[in-house]
All heavy atoms as an XYZ file, in Angstrom:
614
protein
N      22.371      8.773     -2.108
C      21.241      9.659     -1.837
C      21.153      9.912     -0.338
O      21.550      9.094      0.477
C      19.961      9.022     -2.365
C      18.790      9.938     -2.356
S      17.419      9.213     -3.269
C      16.420     10.630     -3.439
N      20.608     11.002      0.036
C      20.439     11.393      1.421
C      19.552     10.384      2.146
O      18.516      9.975      1.646
C      19.814     12.786      1.451
C      19.771     13.375      2.825
O      19.828     12.674      3.819
N      19.668     14.685      2.876
N      19.933      9.977      3.376
C      19.141      9.025      4.142
C      17.809      9.604      4.600
O      16.902      8.859      4.963
C      19.932      8.539      5.359
C      21.064      7.623      5.013
C      21.762      7.102      6.251
O      21.176      7.147      7.342
O      22.905      6.656      6.113
N      17.675     10.909      4.599
C      16.432     11.535      5.028
C      15.384     11.553      3.925
O      14.217     11.829      4.192
C      16.688     12.963      5.497
C      17.545     13.008      6.750
O      17.526     12.019      7.513
O      18.229     14.017      6.964
N      15.756     11.266      2.693
C      14.824     11.216      1.573
C      14.591      9.766      1.151
O      15.529      8.983      1.074
C      15.369     11.978      0.369
C      15.312     13.483      0.420
C      16.006     14.066     -0.797
C      13.885     13.972      0.489
N      13.332      9.435      0.892
C      13.006      8.085      0.432
C      11.996      8.192     -0.705
O      10.999      8.898     -0.599
C      12.421      7.266      1.582
C      12.088      5.842      1.193
C      11.653      5.032      2.395
C      10.161      5.086      2.507
N       9.616      4.167      3.522
N      12.271      7.504     -1.794
C      11.381      7.457     -2.941
C      10.855      6.034     -3.064
O      11.634      5.084     -3.062
C      12.128      7.858     -4.212
C      11.316      7.918     -5.494
C      10.271      9.020     -5.414
C      12.236      8.140     -6.676
N       9.535      5.889     -3.149
C       8.968      4.539     -3.265
C       7.927      4.507     -4.379
O       7.255      5.505     -4.659
C       8.359      4.089     -1.945
O       7.298      4.927     -1.564
N       7.828      3.348     -5.010
C       6.869      3.115     -6.083
C       6.147      1.807     -5.786
O       6.788      0.770     -5.612
C       7.583      3.035     -7.433
C       6.710      2.727     -8.635
C       5.757      3.883     -8.921
C       7.576      2.443     -9.850
N       4.831      1.859     -5.709
C       4.011      0.674     -5.476
C       3.157      0.428     -6.714
O       2.678      1.377     -7.347
C       3.085      0.866     -4.275
C       3.836      1.098     -2.980
O       4.840      0.400     -2.770
O       3.414      1.963     -2.190
N       2.951     -0.846     -7.042
C       2.118     -1.219     -8.192
C       1.165     -2.325     -7.777
O       1.559     -3.257     -7.073
C       2.994     -1.682     -9.351
N      -0.089     -2.236     -8.206
C      -1.058     -3.301     -7.979
C      -2.133     -3.234     -9.044
O      -2.098     -2.376     -9.914
C      -1.630     -3.248     -6.557
C      -2.442     -2.052     -6.210
C      -3.788     -1.933     -6.264
C      -1.964     -0.790     -5.741
N      -4.170     -0.688     -5.873
C      -3.076      0.035     -5.539
C      -0.710     -0.273     -5.484
C      -2.975      1.341     -5.090
C      -0.616      1.030     -5.035
C      -1.720      1.808     -4.835
N      -3.100     -4.144     -8.991
C      -4.120     -4.299    -10.046
C      -3.454     -4.525    -11.393
O      -3.815     -3.919    -12.408
C      -5.053     -3.089    -10.110
C      -6.003     -2.999     -8.933
O      -6.195     -4.034     -8.261
O      -6.551     -1.918     -8.681
N      -2.494     -5.421    -11.423
C      -1.732     -5.673    -12.647
C      -2.550     -6.391    -13.712
O      -2.172     -6.386    -14.879
C      -0.479     -6.483    -12.319
C       0.476     -5.817    -11.327
C       1.615     -6.751    -10.974
C       0.995     -4.506    -11.855
N      -3.672     -6.981    -13.354
C      -4.474     -7.733    -14.319
C      -5.683     -6.963    -14.843
O      -6.494     -7.511    -15.576
C      -4.935     -9.047    -13.699
C      -5.778     -8.854    -12.450
O      -5.786     -7.729    -11.907
O      -6.412     -9.818    -12.013
N      -5.831     -5.700    -14.485
C      -6.995     -4.957    -14.982
C      -6.789     -4.549    -16.435
O      -5.663     -4.533    -16.950
C      -7.321     -3.776    -14.083
C      -6.350     -2.640    -14.086
C      -6.832     -1.555    -13.134
N      -5.961     -0.401    -13.198
C      -6.175      0.699    -12.517
N      -7.211      0.792    -11.734
N      -5.338      1.704    -12.625
N      -7.854     -4.201    -17.127
C      -7.773     -3.897    -18.555
C      -7.028     -2.588    -18.830
O      -6.448     -2.425    -19.888
C      -9.180     -3.814    -19.159
O      -9.939     -2.821    -18.466
C      -9.876     -5.157    -19.057
N      -7.057     -1.673    -17.889
C      -6.291     -0.434    -18.044
C      -4.856     -0.686    -17.595
O      -4.476     -1.807    -17.295
C      -6.894      0.661    -17.168
C      -8.337      0.960    -17.445
C      -8.931      1.851    -16.364
O      -8.469      1.848    -15.230
N      -9.952      2.597    -16.722
N      -4.080      0.368    -17.546
C      -2.725      0.262    -16.997
C      -2.804     -0.129    -15.532
O      -3.803      0.126    -14.872
C      -1.998      1.596    -17.129
C      -1.704      1.956    -18.554
O      -1.428      1.087    -19.370
N      -1.778      3.231    -18.874
N      -1.756     -0.726    -14.987
C      -1.777     -1.034    -13.553
C      -1.830      0.254    -12.733
O      -1.489      1.333    -13.205
C      -0.462     -1.765    -13.320
C       0.405     -1.389    -14.448
C      -0.502     -1.116    -15.605
N      -2.284      0.113    -11.508
C      -2.351      1.277    -10.628
C      -0.983      1.470     -9.982
O      -0.435      0.548     -9.382
C      -3.409      1.060     -9.560
C      -3.651      2.289     -8.754
C      -4.906      2.173     -7.968
N      -5.126      3.409     -7.232
C      -6.212      3.668     -6.569
N      -7.175      2.791     -6.537
N      -6.339      4.797     -5.930
N      -0.441      2.666    -10.103
C       0.881      2.986     -9.554
C       0.767      4.137     -8.559
O      -0.025      5.064     -8.753
C       1.854      3.399    -10.657
C       2.163      2.361    -11.731
C       3.110      2.951    -12.756
C       2.743      1.109    -11.125
N       1.565      4.053     -7.509
C       1.651      5.137     -6.532
C       3.125      5.456     -6.321
O       3.928      4.584     -6.023
C       1.028      4.723     -5.212
C       1.102      5.841     -4.165
C       0.482      5.434     -2.856
N      -0.942      5.251     -3.050
C      -1.707      4.477     -2.279
N      -1.182      3.813     -1.282
N      -2.989      4.369     -2.514
N       3.470      6.711     -6.500
C       4.839      7.202     -6.334
C       4.846      8.177     -5.158
O       4.055      9.133     -5.151
C       5.297      7.908     -7.608
C       6.704      8.478     -7.625
C       7.719      7.345     -7.602
C       6.900      9.341     -8.851
N       5.702      7.914     -4.168
C       5.735      8.764     -2.974
C       7.177      9.160     -2.658
O       8.072      8.327     -2.656
C       5.120      8.047     -1.758
C       3.641      7.770     -2.021
C       5.288      8.872     -0.490
C       2.938      7.062     -0.901
N       7.374     10.444     -2.387
C       8.638     10.980     -1.903
C       8.422     11.361     -0.448
O       7.514     12.125     -0.116
C       9.063     12.206     -2.714
C      10.350     12.879     -2.279
C      11.541     11.942     -2.483
C      10.556     14.169     -3.045
N       9.248     10.805      0.428
C       9.121     11.037      1.866
C      10.401     11.693      2.379
O      11.503     11.257      2.050
C       8.879      9.702      2.569
O       8.676      9.892      3.946
N      10.245     12.731      3.194
C      11.375     13.449      3.779
C      11.300     13.347      5.298
O      10.315     13.760      5.902
C      11.371     14.918      3.348
C      12.424     15.741      4.040
C      13.763     15.512      3.785
C      12.080     16.726      4.945
C      14.750     16.255      4.423
C      13.051     17.476      5.593
C      14.379     17.233      5.328
O      15.342     17.956      5.961
N      12.329     12.789      5.911
C      12.388     12.615      7.365
C      13.106     13.806      7.991
O      14.156     14.228      7.513
C      13.128     11.317      7.679
C      13.178     10.966      9.131
C      13.877      9.625      9.312
C      14.056      9.300     10.766
N      14.792      8.057     10.971
N      12.531     14.338      9.080
C      13.154     15.460      9.786
C      12.911     15.325     11.287
O      11.997     14.622     11.716
C      12.624     16.804      9.259
C      11.163     17.032      9.519
C      10.758     17.808     10.581
C      10.199     16.473      8.702
C       9.416     18.030     10.829
C       8.855     16.687      8.940
C       8.459     17.468     10.004
N      13.731     15.946     12.073
C      13.648     15.918     13.535
C      13.561     14.497     14.090
O      12.828     14.227     15.023
C      12.458     16.746     14.036
C      12.488     18.236     13.751
C      11.217     18.901     14.231
C      13.710     18.890     14.382
N      14.257     13.567     13.494
C      14.416     12.173     13.898
C      13.149     11.330     13.805
O      13.197     10.205     13.360
C      15.011     12.060     15.304
C      15.384     10.648     15.682
C      16.078     10.584     17.018
C      16.419      9.167     17.371
N      17.059      9.021     18.642
N      11.993     11.835     14.208
C      10.792     11.008     14.278
C       9.685     11.393     13.292
O       8.715     10.663     13.143
C      10.195     11.046     15.693
C      11.107     10.492     16.742
C      11.707     11.328     17.667
C      11.389      9.145     16.786
C      12.545     10.824     18.635
C      12.228      8.625     17.748
C      12.807      9.462     18.675
N       9.768     12.523     12.634
C       8.694     13.006     11.774
C       9.053     12.862     10.304
O      10.217     12.900      9.936
C       8.388     14.485     12.085
C       7.898     14.705     13.478
C       8.761     15.128     14.480
C       6.571     14.489     13.791
C       8.325     15.324     15.769
C       6.109     14.686     15.081
C       6.985     15.103     16.077
N       8.024     12.717      9.464
C       8.269     12.706      8.028
C       7.124     13.385      7.288
O       5.968     13.378      7.726
C       8.492     11.279      7.504
C       7.353     10.342      7.723
N       6.342     10.173      6.819
C       7.076      9.521      8.742
C       5.490      9.286      7.269
N       5.907      8.866      8.453
N       7.465     14.026      6.175
C       6.513     14.639      5.257
C       6.476     13.793      3.992
O       7.518     13.339      3.512
C       6.936     16.060      4.887
C       6.891     17.097      5.984
C       7.507     18.401      5.480
C       5.477     17.333      6.442
N       5.280     13.586      3.443
C       5.110     12.768      2.249
C       4.426     13.570      1.155
O       3.506     14.348      1.422
C       4.262     11.537      2.551
C       4.866     10.657      3.623
O       6.100     10.510      3.622
O       4.110     10.121      4.447
N       4.883     13.375     -0.064
C       4.257     13.951     -1.252
C       4.237     12.867     -2.316
O       5.213     12.144     -2.488
C       5.038     15.165     -1.771
C       4.517     15.667     -3.081
C       3.362     16.407     -3.137
C       5.173     15.362     -4.256
C       2.860     16.847     -4.359
C       4.692     15.809     -5.481
C       3.529     16.554     -5.521
N       3.110     12.721     -3.004
C       3.076     11.679     -4.015
C       1.936     11.815     -4.998
O       1.092     12.705     -4.901
N       1.931     10.889     -5.946
C       0.893     10.782     -6.967
C       0.361      9.359     -6.982
O       1.128      8.406     -6.864
C       1.459     11.120     -8.346
C       1.941     12.537     -8.561
C       2.642     12.657     -9.911
C       0.788     13.513     -8.485
N      -0.945      9.226     -7.148
C      -1.576      7.918     -7.181
C      -2.333      7.773     -8.495
O      -3.017      8.697     -8.929
C      -2.536      7.785     -6.002
C      -3.158      6.413     -5.891
O      -2.610      5.458     -6.468
O      -4.202      6.293     -5.223
N      -2.207      6.613     -9.126
C      -2.907      6.278    -10.369
C      -2.600      7.289    -11.473
O      -3.474      7.778    -12.182
C      -4.415      6.188    -10.112
C      -5.098      5.218    -11.067
O      -4.401      4.459    -11.759
O      -6.346      5.222    -11.113
N      -1.311      7.584    -11.648
C      -0.903      8.639    -12.580
C      -0.624      8.143    -13.996
O      -0.344      8.944    -14.871
C       0.332      9.383    -12.045
C       1.520      8.505    -11.774
C       2.459      8.284    -12.750
C       1.673      7.906    -10.546
C       3.558      7.477    -12.507
C       2.766      7.111    -10.276
C       3.705      6.887    -11.267
N      -0.713      6.847    -14.272
C      -0.441      6.334    -15.619
C      -1.711      6.093    -16.429
O      -1.621      5.763    -17.603
C       0.402      5.043    -15.574
C       1.775      5.320    -15.033
C      -0.297      3.968    -14.793
N      -2.880      6.258    -15.838
C      -4.125      6.040    -16.564
C      -4.617      7.346    -17.169
O      -4.894      8.308    -16.462
C      -5.190      5.458    -15.627
C      -4.849      4.049    -15.239
O      -4.446      3.262    -16.079
N      -4.991      3.734    -13.969
N      -4.737      7.371    -18.479
C      -5.145      8.591    -19.173
C      -6.631      8.889    -18.967
O      -7.067     10.010    -19.187
C      -4.841      8.460    -20.662
O      -5.523      7.345    -21.211
N      -7.411      7.902    -18.545
C      -8.847      8.100    -18.345
C      -9.162      8.834    -17.048
O     -10.266      9.310    -16.853
C      -9.560      6.748    -18.339
C      -9.407      5.999    -19.638
C      -9.881      4.564    -19.540
O     -10.352      4.156    -18.465
O      -9.768      3.856    -20.542
N      -8.209      8.901    -16.149
C      -8.431      9.532    -14.850
C      -7.325     10.528    -14.563
O      -6.196     10.376    -14.995
C      -8.421      8.483    -13.741
C      -9.522      7.494    -13.833
C      -9.419      6.491    -12.731
N      -9.064      7.146    -11.471
C      -9.225      6.607    -10.292
N      -9.720      5.411    -10.198
N      -8.875      7.233     -9.204
N      -7.653     11.556    -13.808
C      -6.630     12.479    -13.323
C      -5.923     11.839    -12.137
O      -6.566     11.165    -11.324
C      -7.259     13.803    -12.892
C      -7.776     14.593    -14.059
O      -7.259     14.479    -15.166
N      -8.804     15.388    -13.833
N      -4.632     12.042    -11.994
C      -3.929     11.457    -10.844
C      -4.351     12.124     -9.536
O      -4.728     13.295     -9.514
C      -2.457     11.731    -11.142
C      -2.452     12.871    -12.073
C      -3.734     12.791    -12.869
N      -4.314     11.363     -8.477
C      -4.580     11.899     -7.146
C      -3.264     12.378     -6.547
O      -2.258     11.680     -6.622
C      -5.176     10.825     -6.235
C      -6.513     10.341     -6.744
O      -7.319     11.113     -7.191
N      -6.721      9.041     -6.670
N      -3.288     13.551     -5.956
C      -2.108     14.103     -5.297
C      -2.201     13.757     -3.818
O      -3.246     13.924     -3.192
C      -2.027     15.632     -5.483
C      -0.855     16.214     -4.718
C      -1.926     15.971     -6.953
N      -1.109     13.253     -3.267
C      -1.068     12.851     -1.864
C      -0.133     13.765     -1.088
O       0.991     14.020     -1.513
C      -0.543     11.419     -1.744
C      -1.238     10.362     -2.586
C      -0.447      9.078     -2.570
C      -2.625     10.131     -2.069
N      -0.597     14.246      0.037
C       0.220     15.027      0.961
C       0.002     14.451      2.353
O      -1.129     14.126      2.717
C      -0.189     16.497      0.965
C      -0.010     17.256     -0.332
C      -0.633     18.638     -0.215
C       1.453     17.382     -0.674
N       1.055     14.307      3.115
C       0.877     13.763      4.448
C       2.038     14.069      5.361
O       3.111     14.498      4.937
N       1.799     13.834      6.646
C       2.821     13.988      7.664
C       2.670     12.820      8.617
O       1.553     12.383      8.895
C       2.639     15.297      8.418
C       3.694     15.574      9.433
S       3.442     17.215     10.117
C       4.679     17.187     11.377
N       3.774     12.289      9.103
C       3.693     11.138      9.979
C       4.741     11.132     11.060
O       5.649     11.966     11.091
N       4.587     10.168     11.942
C       5.491      9.950     13.053
C       6.055      8.550     12.918
O       5.299      7.592     12.742
C       4.721     10.096     14.369
C       5.426      9.780     15.667
C       6.535     10.793     15.908
C       4.432      9.810     16.807
N       7.372      8.410     12.969
C       8.030      7.113     12.812
C       8.934      6.834     14.002
O       9.580      7.732     14.521
C       8.892      7.093     11.552
O       8.148      7.375     10.424
N       8.961      5.582     14.415
C       9.879      5.169     15.470
C      10.188      3.700     15.292
O       9.496      2.989     14.576
C       9.325      5.450     16.865
C       7.916      4.970     17.063
C       7.659      3.679     17.468
C       6.851      5.821     16.833
C       6.364      3.232     17.647
C       5.549      5.383     17.010
C       5.314      4.088     17.415
N      11.246      3.244     15.945
C      11.675      1.850     15.850
C      11.527      1.184     17.217
O      11.264      1.839     18.225
C      13.129      1.733     15.347
C      13.253      2.217     13.916
C      14.079      2.488     16.239
N      11.697     -0.123     17.272
C      11.521     -0.885     18.511
C      12.421     -0.390     19.640
O      12.015     -0.389     20.796
C      11.774     -2.367     18.268
C      10.693     -3.002     17.419
O       9.602     -2.429     17.335
O      10.951     -4.070     16.851
N      13.630      0.022     19.322
C      14.536      0.515     20.368
C      13.972      1.757     21.054
O      14.155      1.951     22.249
C      15.914      0.812     19.808
C      16.677     -0.447     19.455
O      16.323     -1.527     19.990
O      17.609     -0.367     18.645
N      13.274      2.611     20.290
C      12.650      3.797     20.885
C      11.552      3.384     21.860
O      11.424      3.936     22.948
C      12.060      4.698     19.800
C      13.112      5.230     18.848
O      14.247      5.485     19.299
O      12.799      5.382     17.658
N      10.752      2.405     21.479
C       9.682      1.927     22.357
C      10.240      1.260     23.607
O       9.698      1.426     24.700
C       8.786      0.941     21.613
C       7.878      1.526     20.558
C       7.115      0.422     19.848
C       6.924      2.515     21.163
N      11.309      0.511     23.453
C      11.925     -0.171     24.592
C      12.361      0.854     25.645
O      12.147      0.659     26.837
C      13.109     -1.006     24.113
C      13.782     -1.797     25.197
C      14.830     -2.771     24.684
C      15.741     -2.200     23.652
N      16.811     -3.100     23.234
N      12.933      1.951     25.204
C      13.368      2.996     26.126
C      12.180      3.630     26.827
O      12.189      3.830     28.037
C      14.183      4.049     25.375
C      14.536      5.251     26.233
C      15.527      5.161     27.195
C      13.854      6.442     26.085
C      15.836      6.245     27.998
C      14.152      7.522     26.879
C      15.129      7.424     27.825
O      15.438      8.496     28.623
N      11.122      3.951     26.077
C       9.938      4.597     26.655
C       9.261      3.673     27.651
O       8.903      4.081     28.772
C       8.956      5.046     25.550
C       7.636      5.493     26.139
C       9.568      6.146     24.714
N       9.058      2.420     27.285
C       8.379      1.468     28.172
C       9.183      1.224     29.446
O       8.622      1.179     30.537
C       8.079      0.161     27.420
C       7.000      0.432     26.362
C       7.625     -0.929     28.367
C       6.756     -0.736     25.427
N      10.486      1.092     29.318
C      11.301      0.843     30.518
C      11.345      2.063     31.421
O      11.462      1.944     32.631
C      12.704      0.408     30.126
O      13.387      1.457     29.481
N      11.227      3.261     30.872
C      11.290      4.461     31.706
C       9.988      4.738     32.463
O      10.002      5.388     33.491
C      11.670      5.679     30.864
O      10.643      5.987     29.957
N       8.851      4.213     31.963
C       7.587      4.432     32.683
C       7.191      3.221     33.529
O       6.182      3.264     34.221
C       6.451      4.818     31.718
C       6.204      3.750     30.687
C       6.713      6.150     31.088
C       5.019      4.014     29.787
N       7.948      2.144     33.465
C       7.757      1.029     34.367
C       6.689      0.024     33.979
O       6.161     -0.669     34.837
N       6.344     -0.087     32.722
C       5.375     -1.099     32.293
C       6.120     -2.431     32.148
O       7.156     -2.487     31.487
C       4.718     -0.714     30.949
C       3.900      0.556     31.127
C       3.836     -1.849     30.432
C       3.325      1.085     29.843
N       5.633     -3.505     32.796
C       6.347     -4.795     32.711
C       6.306     -5.416     31.337
O       5.441     -5.261     30.577
C       5.639     -5.676     33.713
C       4.360     -5.006     34.045
C       4.466     -3.571     33.622
């Protein structure tokens, strides 16, 4: 699969009387540091409509911070 696409599934509330709560998110990384997210939350419970999730974020790793901090001179 493409490294720029990530699919994740989270589950919690496994002991509740209804189905467990599930969240499915598809994330697409672009321009090295940005990502777009689309997902569904609580989509297995017939008593409730699923929540649709849309988002955008900024991602970086420690090496990116090390470069930025060393270039501005913070000890």
